[in-house]
N, C-alpha and C positions, 0 to 999 in steps of 0.2 A: 660631552666626549673629551674635552680638553683635560679634564681631571682624571681620566682613567689611565692607568699605567699597569696593564695586565698582560699576561701571556696565557693564551688559550690553546688547547689542543682539541680540535674537533675531529673525532674519530668515528669510523663506521664503515660499513661496506659500500659498494657502488650504489648509485642511484639513491643517494640520501640527500642530495642537494647541497653538498659541502662547498663546491666551487661557487655556486650561486650565493650561498651564505657569505662567503668571503668577499665576493664582489659587492654585495649590499653593504657589508661593514666598511669596506674601503671607501665607497662613495659617500658614506656618512662622515668621513673625515675630510679635512681640507686637502691633504696630500696623502699619497699611498704608493706602495710598491707591492706587486705580486709576482712571485717566481713560479714558473710552470715547467714541467719536465720535458716538454716537446715543443719544437718550433711550430708544429701544426696547431697544438692546443693554445699556444701563446697567441697565434694569429686569430683563432676563434674567439678568445676572450677579449682581445683587442677590438675586434669588430663589434662585439656586444657592448662594450663600454663606449665606443665611438657612437653607436646608435643611441645611447642614453645621454651622453654629455657633449658629443661633437668632437671632431678631430683636432681642434685647436688646443685641447688641454690633455690629450692622451698620447703617450709615447709608446713605441714598440721597439724593443732592443733585443736582438738575438745575435748569434754569432755571424749571421749573414744578412741581417736586415736591421736598419736603424732609422726610425722615423721619430724625430724629436722636435716638436713644435717649440717656439720660443717661450710660450706660457704653459709649459707642461706642469700638470698637477698629479697625474696618475701614470705610473710606469708599469707597463706589462712586459715581462722579460722571461727569457729562459733562466733556469736557476744559475747556470754558469755565468750569465751576462748580468746578473743583478748588481747594481752599483754599490760600492762600499762607502759607508760613512755619509750617506746622503742626508740622513736626519729627517725622514718622512714620518708623518704622524702614525701611519698604519703600515704594517708589513705582514705579508702572508707568504707561506711556502706550501705549495700543493704536492701531494703524493710523497709525504715525508718518509714513508716506509722505504723509499729508495735509498735511504742511508745504508741499507744492507746490500745494495747492488755492488757486485765486484768491480765494475768498470767506473761508474760515476758516483758510487756511494760516498766517497770522501768529500765531494762537493756539497751534498745534501747534509752531511754531518757537520760540516763547517758552518752552514747556514743555521742549523739547529743550535749550535753552540754560540755563535757570535752575531747573527743577524737579528736586530731588534728594531721595532718601531718606537717612536717617542711616547706614544700613548697606548698602542695596542699591537700585539703580535699574535698571529694566528698560524698554527701548523695544522694542515689538513692531511688526513691519511687513514690507513687501516688501523684497526684496534690492536694489531700485533705490536705496535710501537708504544703502547701504554707504559710498559715497564721501563724501557730505556729513557723515555722522555721524563718519567718521574725521577729517575736517578740523575739525569744530566741537567734538567732545567728546574731550578728551585722555584717554588711558589706557583707552579703551573696549575691552571684550572682545566679540568676535563669536561668536554661536552660530548655526550654519546648521541649519535644520530642513527635512526633505524631506517632500513630500506623501505621505500614507498610502495613497492610491489613485490610479489612473490616470484621466486626463481625456482624452476622445477627441472630435474634431470629426466630426460626421456630416452636415454640409451643411444644405441647405434642406429643410423639411418643412412641409406645410400644417397649419394649426391643426386642421382636421377629421381629420387623420391622426396627431395628436399622441398619443403613448402615455400611459397613466396615470402618475401621480407625476411630472408635468412642471410646470415653472414657466415661464410666459411673461412676459417682461420688457418693459415699456413705459416711456416717459420723460415722460409727461404724464398728468394725471388723466383727460382725455378718452380717450386711447388705452387706458388701463387699463380704463375702463368699457366701451369698445367691444369690446375683446377678451373681457372677462368676459361681456358680453351674447352674443357669438357662441358662446362655449363653453357658456353655459347652453342655447342652442338646440340645439347639436349634441352636447354631452356630458352635459348634465343639471345642470351647476353648477360653480362655481369659488369659491375663497376669494380675498379681495382684501387685499393688504398694501401700504401706502404709508407713507412717512415722516410724512405729515401726520396720520395716524390717531393717536388716543390709544393709550397702551400697553394699556389695557383692551380697546378695540375690536380692536386688532391681535392681542392674545393670544387673543381669542375666535375670530377668523378663523383663526389658525394652528392652534388646537386643533381646529377643525372639519376642517381639512385633515389634521392629524396623526392624528385618530381615524378617518379614512377615509370621513367623510360625503361628501366630494368628493375627486376624484382629481386636480384641477388647481388650480394657484395662479397668480394674476395679480398681478404686483408691479412696483413701481418699482425703481430701483437701490438702494433701502434694504436689500434683502436681501443686498447685497454686503458689508455691514459686519458680518460675524461672526454673523449670525443662523443658528442651527443648525436646519436643516429636513431632513426626510426627502425629498429631491429626487433623482430619478434623471437628469433631463434639464433643461437650461436652454436656452430658445429666445429669441433677441432678435427682437422685432418691429420694431426700428429700431436704427440704428447711430449716431445723432446725437441730441443733446438740447439744450434751451435752458438755458444755464448762468446765467441771470439777466440776461444782456446780449445774447447772440446765440446762434444755433444753431451748434453745432460737432460735429465727428465725434469719437467717443470714441476715446481712445488704446488701443493693445493692452493695456497694463497695467490700464486701467479695465475693459475687457471681461473680462480674466482674473479680476479681483476678483469680478465677478458670476458668470461661468461657473463659478468654483471652488466655488459653492454646491452643485453637482451631485456626488453621490457622497461622502457623509460617512463618516467613519471608514475602515474597510477596504473599503468598497463603492465600486466604480468608477462613474464618471459620464460623461455625454456632454453636449455643447452644440452648438448650431447656430443657424440663423436661420429665421424664418417670416414670413408676411404679405408686406409690401412691402419688407422688408429684403433687400438684395442679398447673395449669398453672400460669405463672408469670403475675402480674398485668401489664397493659400497661405502666404505669409510670415507673415501675421497669425495664421492658425490654428496654424501650426507654433510660433510664439513663445508662444502661449497654452498649448499642450500641453506644450512643453518648458520653460516658465517662464523664458524669456529675454527681457528687455526693456531698452530703452535706459536707462542710469543717469540719475538726476536730477542736474542741474548747478546749478540755482538753487532757492532756497527763499524763500518769501514772509516778509516781516519787517515788524514795526511797533514803534516805540519804546515801551518799557514805562516809561521814566522820564519820566512826564508832569508838566508844570508847570501848576499850577492858579491862578496869579496872576490871569489874566484869560482870557476866551474866546479872544482872539487868541493868547495865549501857549500855551494848551492846543492849539489847532489847529496852531500852529507846531511844538510838540513831537511831535504825532502825525504830522506830515509830515516829520520829521527823516530824513535819508538814512542807510542802514546803513553800517557801517565795514568790513565784510567783503565781498569780491567775490562770495562764494557767495550772499550775501543780496541780495534785491531788495525795494524798498519795495512794500508791498501796495497794490493799487488802492483807491480810496476805498470804504469799506464803508458799510453802512446807518447805523451809529451816527455816523460822522463826517459823513455827509450830513445827518443830523438835527441834529447840532450846528451845522453851518453855517446850516441853515434857521432854527433857533431863535435863533442869534446875530444874525439880522437883525430879529427882533421887538423892538420898542422896550421893551416891559415886561420881557421876559426879560433884555435887555441891561442895563436899569436895576437889576435885582435882583442881577446877577452882579458885585458890587463887591468881593468877597473870595474867598479860596481855598475855604472850605467851600461857598459858593454855587455856584462853578464846578464843584467836585467833585460836588455834588448834581445839577447840570445834566447832567454827564457820565454819572452813574449812571442818570438818567432817559433819556438818549439811547440807552443800551445796552439798553432794552426792545426786544426783537425785534418786527419788523412781522409778527406772526402773521396779521393779517387780509389783508394784501396788496392793499388797495383802491387806495390811491394815496399817494405820498410826502407830498402836501399834507395829506390827512386824517390820516395818521399823525403828522405834525409838529404838527397842531392838537391831537390827543389828548395828545401829550407835553407841549405847552405848558400845557394845563390841569392835568395831573398835577403838573408842576413848580411851577406857581403855588400849588397847594394845599399841596404839601410845604414850599415855601419860606415860605409865610405862616403855616401852622398846624402844621407839623412832621409832618403825616400827611394821608392822604386822608380827606375827610369820609365818615363811615359811611353817612349817608343817601344821598349821591350814589353811593357804591360799591354800595349795596344796589339802587338803581334800575338801574344798569348791569347788575348780575347778574340782576335780576328780568326784564329784557327778554330775556335770553338763555335763561333757565330755561324752555324750551318744548321738548317732544319731538315736536311735530307737524311736518309737512312732509316733503319728499323728501330724498334723499341729499345734494343740494347744500345745501339749507337747513340740515340738521344739521351738515354739514361746516363751513359758515361759522360757525355758532354755536360749534362746538368751537374754531375758530380764534379767535373773539372771547373765549371764556372763558379761553383760554390766556394772553391778555394780563393778565386780572385774576388768574389763578393766579400769574403771574410777579410781579405787584405784591404779592400777598399773601405771597409767599415772601421778600420783601425785609424785612430786619429793621428795625423802627421805622417802616415806611411806613403801617401801619394801627394803629388803636387796640387792637383785640383780635386779635392775630396768629393765635392758635390757632383762634378762631371763623371768621375769614375764610379761613384755609387749609382748614379742614374744609368750609366752605360752598362755596368754589370747587371743591374736590375732589368734593363730592357732585354739584354741577351737571355737572361733567365726566363723572362716572361715569354719570349718567342719560342725558346726550347720547351717551355712548359706547355704552351698551346699546341705545339707540334706533337709532343708526347701524348697529350690528351687525345688528339686526333688519331694517332696511331693505336692507342689503346682502344679507342672506340671502334676503329675499323677492324681490329683483330678480335676483340672479345664481345662485340655487340652486333656487328653485321651478321646476317644469316648466311650470306654466301660463304662458300668454302674459302678459308684463308690458309695461307702457307706460312709456316714458321720461318722467320728471317733471323739469321745469325751472322755476326761478323766472324770471319775465320782468320786466324793469325793475329799477330800483335801490330805489325806495321801497315798492312794493307787490308782494307775491309773487303771481304768477299761475301757474296750473297748466295746462299744455298736454298733450293726449293725441292720439296717433296710433294708430288702430286697425289691425288686420291688413289691412283692406281699403283702407287709405290715408286714412280719414276723420280730419280734424284738428279737435279741439275745444279751446277755451280757456275755462276756468272753466265747462265743461259745455255751451258753445255751439258749434254747428257753424260753422266758418269756411271750409272748403274741403277739397280732397283733395290728397294727395301721390301723384303718378303718376310712378313711377320716381324721378327726381331733379329733378322740376319740380313746383312748387306751383301748383295751380289754385284760385284764390280763388272763394268762393261768389258766384255771379252775382246773388244776391238783395240784396246790399249795394251801396250807392252813395255817392258823395261822400266826405266826410271819414271816415265810418264805414268805408268800404272801405279807405281809406288806412291807418287805424289798425289794422284787422284784418290787413291784409297785413304791416305792420311787426311786430306782435306775433307773428303766426304764423311769420314767417321767423326771428325771434329764437329762438322756441321750437324751430324745426326745425333750427337749426344743428347740435346734437349728433346729431339723427336722421339728417342727411345722412351724417355720418361712420359711424354704425352701419350704415346701408344700404350705404355704400360697402364697408365691411369684409365685410358679408354677401354682397354682389354679387361681390366679388373672390374669395371662397372658394366661390361657387356652382359646381356642376358644369356642364359644357357642355350637358347635357340641359335645363337651365333657360333657355338662351339660344338664340335662333334668328334667322335673317334672313328678311325678306319678299322677295317677288318684285320689289318696287320698291326694294330696297337698304336697307330699314329694319332696325334691330337691336332685337330685343325681349327683354325679361327677363320671362318670363311673359306677362302682358297689357299690360305697360308698355313704351312706346317709350323707349329709353335712348340711341339714337344712330342713325347712318346710315353707309353705306359711301360713300367717295369714291375717285376714281381715284388710283392709286398710280404708282410709277415704271415698272411693267410690269403686264400684265394679271393675273398671278398674285400680285401683291403689293398688294392694295387697302389703303387707309388708312381710318381711323375718325374720324368727327366725332361728339362726344358731345352729348347733350341734358342739361345740368346747369345749374341756376340759379346765377347769379353769387354769391348769398349763401352757397352751399355752399362756396365757396373753391376755389383752384387745386389743393389737395391732393386733394379729392374728385374733381375733374374729371380729374386725372392718373391717379388709381387706376381710375376707370371706363374711361378711355381705354386704359390698359394691359390691363385685363381683356378688353375687347372686341377689342383687337388680338390678344391671345393666342388668343381664340376663333376669329377669322376665319383667322388663320394656320394653326391646327391643322385647321380645316375644309378649307381649300384643300389642305393637305398630305395629308389623308386621302382626299378625294374625287378629287384629281388626282395621286395617287401615281404612276401610269404616266408622266405628263408630267414629274413631278419626276425620276423615274429616268432618263427620256430626256434631260433637260437636263443631268444630272450624269454621264452616261456619257462618260468620257474616251477610250474606245476608238473612238468614232465620229470619223472624220477626213474631210477633203475634202468631197465633195458630200453624203455621208451626214450629216455634222455640220451642214452648212447646211440640209439638208432637215429635220433634227430641230429646228433653230431655227424654221423656218417652221411646223412642227406645234405647237410650244409657243406660238408667237405667235398661232396660230389656235385655241388652246385645244382641240386634239385633233381638230378636224373641219375638213377642207379640201376644197373642191370641186376635182376633178381638172383642170377646165378652167383654173384659175388657175395650176397648176404643171405643165402638160403638158410643157413643155420640160425642167424639172428632173427629172420622172419618167423621161423618155426617156434622160436623161443618166446615170441611176443604173444601175450594172452589177448583176449578180446578187449579188455579195458585199455590196454596199452595201444592196441590198434585203433580203438575208437578215439583216444586222445590224439593220436597222430592224424587220423582222418579229419579231425576238426580243423587242422591246419591245411586241409586240401590234399593231403598225400593220398595217392591211389596205389593200392597194392595190385599191380597187374601180374599176369601170368609170366610175362617176359621181363617187364621193367617196373620199377617202383619210381614214381615221379609225381611232380606237382604240375597239373595240367596248365595252370596259369603261366608257368615258366616255359612252355612250348611255343609261346607266341613269338613272332619274328624278332621283336626288339630284345627280349631277354635272351633268346637263342644267339643272336649276333654278339651280345656282350659276353655270354657264357663261353663261347668259343675263344674269345680274346683272353678272358681270365684264365681259362684252362690252358691255353697255349703258353701264357706267361709262367704259370706254375711248372709246366713241363720243360720250359727253357727252349722252346722250338724257335728255329731261325725263320721259318716260314709258317704262318698260321693258316690252318684250313679255313676256307670261307663258308659262310652260312648258305644253305640252299635257298633258292628263290621261294618266297612265301607262297602258300596255297597248294603245294605239290604233295600228293599222298605218297608217291614213290619217286625215287631219283636213281640214276645209275650209280652203282657202287664204284668208289675210287680206290683201286688197289694200292696207289701210292700214298694215300692218306695215312697219318700215324694211327696207331691202334687207339681206339676209344673215341676218335673224332666223330664217328657216326652217332655214338650215344650222345655226345655233347651237342651234336646238331639236332637231336630229337628224333633220330632214325635208328633202325636196326638193319644191318646188312643181312639179306637172305637171298642167296644166289647172286645173280648178276645185278640185282637192284636192291635198294634199301627202302624200307617202308617206315612211315612215320609211326612212332611208338604208340600214340593214342589210337590210331586206326588199327594198328596191329592188335591192340587189346580188344577192340570191337570185333575183329576177326576171330580172336581167340574165344570170345563169348559165343560166337556162332559155331565154332568148331566143337565146343563142349557138348552141344546137342547132337553131334554126329557120332556114328559108330566107327571110331578110328581103328578098331581091330579088324572088323569085317570089310571096311572100305566104304567110301562115300564119294560123291561127285560134288564139284563146285556148284553152288547155287548162284542164281542171278544176283542176290544180295552180296555175296562174297566178291564177285567180280565188280560189282558196282562200287563198293566202298574202297576197293583198291585201285579202281580205274585201269585194270589190266585186261589184256587179252587172255584167252584160256592158256596159251603156251607160256606167257609171262607168269601167270598165276601158278602154273605147274612148277616153273623154276623157283618161284618164291616159296612154295610149300616144301620143295626139296631143301631149300636153304634153311627152313625152319625145322628140319629133321624128319619130314614125311617122305614116304616113297610114292612116286607117281607112276602109275602104269597106264600107258597109252593104248587106246583101242579105237576101233571103228565100228559103226553100226548104221543101219538104215535110218534115214531121217524120216520121221513120222510127221506128216502134215496135219495140222489141226483141223478137226471137223467143223463144217459150217454150223453156226448157231441155229437152233430151232426156235420157233416162236414159243414164248413162255405161256403156259396155261396153268390151270389150278393143279395139275398133277405133276408138272415138271418144274415148278418154281423152287421146291426145296433142292433138287439136284443142281439147278443153275446157281443157286446161292452157294452150294458147297464148292462148285468149281471155281467161283471167283473169290472164295475165302471169306464171304460175308453172308450173314443170315438175312432174313427178310427185313429186319429193322436197320440194316446197314452197318451192324457192328461186326468186328472181326470174330470169326469162328476160330479161336486161338487154341483150343485144346479140348480134352475129353470133358472137363467140367463144364465148359461152355456148351458143348454139343448136348450134354445131358439136360441142360436147362432150356434148350430150344423149345418153342411151342410147337404143337402138331402142325403138319403141313397145311391142313385145311384151315386151321386158325390163322396161319400166316397169310394164306391167300385171301381169306375173308377180310383181314385187317388192312390189306394193301389196296388202295384205290387205284382203279385203272383209268387213265386219262381218256376223255371222249375222243381224242384224235388218234388213238391207237389203231393201227391197221388190223384187219382180220388176219387170222393165222395163215390162211392160204395165200395171202398177198405177201407175207414175209418170206416165204420159202424162196431160196435162190435157185433157179433152174440150172445155172451154170455150175453151182456147187453140186447139185444132184447128178449132173452129167459127169462131173469129175469123179464122183464116187463109183460110177459104173464103168470106169476105164478098165482095160484089160489088166488083170492082176499080174500077168507075166511081164509087164513093162519094168525095166531095171529101176530100182529105187535109188534116190540120191543118198550119198554117204555123208556121215558126220563123224568128227573126231571127238573123243571124250577121254577124260582121265579119271582113274580111280585112285584115291589117296588112302594110304594106310600109314599108321604110325611106326616108322623106323624099321619095318621088315616086310618081306613078301608074304602074300596070302598063301595058305596051304592049298595046293592043287588048283588054284585059280578058279575055285568054284564060285566065289562071289562075283568075280569079274564076269564069268560066263552067265551068271544069273542076271547081272545088271545090264551088261552090254550085249549079250548074245540072245539065245532063245528065251522068249518069255511066254507066259500063258497067253492064249489068244484074247485079244481085247484089252490087254494091259498096256498102258502108256509107259514112257520112260520114268524112272524113279524120281529124278529131280533134274532141274536145269532146263535148257531150251527145249521146246516142243513137249513140255510136260502135259500129259493128258489126265483126264479124270479116271478114277479107279479107287480101289480100297485104300491105296496109300495116300490118296488125296482127301480123305474124309474130313480133314480139318487142318487149318494152318498150324504148323508146328508138330503135327503127328507124323511119325515115321511109318513107312510101309511095313506090313506084316512080313516077317522073315520066316520062310519055311526051311528049317534046318534041324538036324538032330541035336545040335548044341543046346544045352539047357538054357532057359531064358535068362537074360542079363539081369543081375541084381539091381535094385534101385540105386541110382547114382547118389553118392554121398554129397552132403552139403559142402560147398567150397568155402573154407574159412575166410578167403579173401574177398568173397562177394557179400557185401553188407545186406543186399536184398534177400539173398538166399538164407543168410544167417537169421534175418528177421522172420522169414517164413518158417524156419525150423523152430524158432521160439514160439510162434503161434501154434504149431502142431503140438509142441510140448505142453502148452497151456490147455489145449483141448484134452 
């Protein structure tokens, strides 16, 4: 090993064992340094090497942690903390492709150009760095590593359907918390991993996941940098992130870095998207699975040869341009921004009169802004630290103790603990700087102890919130100076510091009406600040809620359970309504857009499911000419069209066109053309809403109760509402259009010119009394003439014998075999009476004929004929005009030939008119016999019968 002096670039995708390769190479040398991109990853590699060589020879150096044994041989560092000029035998830098990172890229580029081991230097990273490394590092050797397992893209999947051992990736703390809360409700719990967590908290969360206590991991892109986890699937909840200055879409190679965490070792993995993230383009997905990305052309660079003669000379040297065209000057980083800000402070400028003072100022400016409050507050803290160091040579111990004491609290919620951890990181960084504190060992241990306590408390809070199955309440600090706790109950009650302030209904906050004046304004401000994260949580929950939890009202409202979350508005066509959401402005456009998308998906699926026949009709490309135009009319009319409105179009349709339309279920009725499937209650309810939207009605008519054949007509309803409800107004009531067509079929067999009476079947299908039926018929265009007549009581039945069996069969409408005697053709095919009787077995238990006779019935028939007969009311119906001379009415309802029963209806008796079911009584009139009825072109059965006759 001692004779080797080489530079090697080990390039390849994730899960190729690059980091393991570097560790093995380093341990083959006497001394070594490895630089890693994250504090979390550095701690993981440190633990691995300690397990192999023991803690006495391994050092861990990061910005906030420094463990350096006296006999250190191997240094594990973050890239920023790598020691300069140490002269180790081996040196490695992991994730070298971060040279192109806008924030930290100049640090990695500096290590690429200047960091070398005495015998071996290894750069680990993606294959996209091959070109820049070849140009900038002479004599480099390339080693290509292939992925040990396959990576497959499986598209989009809901969080509720995510399989176990999955990692869901978000790009903000709020998004991670919202997803973890959703998984807790639906899956029982999730571990949380973020770069802002301390290594102790992160390791505890990962251990909980690795041990199987939870099956899901919610993380930021921190897991993309080499963390080895037992993950089978990686799902992106978003495809863009805030990079510190703006929102930007992640590049394919960045997505691949994260997706590659799925399938470790020889185990295959999958990746996809979830939540509101759109599916990946085919080219992007293919690039990730094939590990082919656009090569890097430019690397970020910042001058390392700094001049400390003055603040201005230091700034000028930091802004020096690169000399190589591959390198581009890095954008202004936080440390340079802090230097500019402090350079404007008179006291700081006055102190920086020599090189050591300027160098000290630059060291102070490099303290990271862990707190992330504001640039001004960060600069003020740096100014105070610099002044102490410049004046006394170290930070005052009592002042440092007060800063740490304020942070050393484990109460509060997740946000409070996270912010305290961020604050203690500042003092951990200060304590790690050599010479900045009076007792370095004490303050390093003190800050480390506080960080550990806060880390344990944060792990406990995360576990309670995202793992416990009991209902948890989102806790947030309100305000900058005073921490306030807000609670939102499952029923929507909002409390701040235990006081009730209002209710959260859907996505709108309703303030407590008991407060007024300035108090009400304060309560509203505090509550809305507290509810900002709750809106996002609810939006995620709502977005993943099943359609069964969402419904529309008959007035076009959209409900999520008992909360109104939006309403329907008219769209470009009746079957494409749009959505207007009810979301408070404070919730933000992201929440409003998510709610709008979910509601639009709901109503689109509802329309597609309930109006599937119409959708199929509109998409049928085989319909041409008049049939296609008629199909458009049906779609436009939402599947129910009065025939009077399209009478000419119907006449123009030939049998082929009608047949094509009938295949879609269209029925050509006498009064209405409709799709029977769309008369069901659910489509009817939605049709009324869609129709009302297109008409611009302020108040929508409500759907009738299901199952009613007739309903009272509403004179205040808008014109056409009865049709959209599936009914037709006729008189004081409206009848369901499908039952009306059945009635129309019955009326076709009646003599509407001479007059007819309502049959029992007519009254049965309408469910009406005779008076109501008369009003209905008049509403349909018939004239109803009322009359009275004697009620004829039915004769007592006689015992059947061989000679009366055929007559009894005719009276009941059945022949001896039990089949309907439905017409002349059936009557002609009947067997002789003797044969019928001979074939009918008589039970042994049948009583003799003389025993069957009812003496009471015989006595009834012998009553005095002069006794007044009971009267009954009847109606005679004719089409649209009065009968001439009332002859038919007189014949039907007045004097009849002796022994004749009533024509039809109640009390019908046997006679010539009852020869068979469906036969009409013989009419004795001078009028010529009625011609044979023409085939109805709208009746497919009649049309088929006509075709059979033609074939004969």
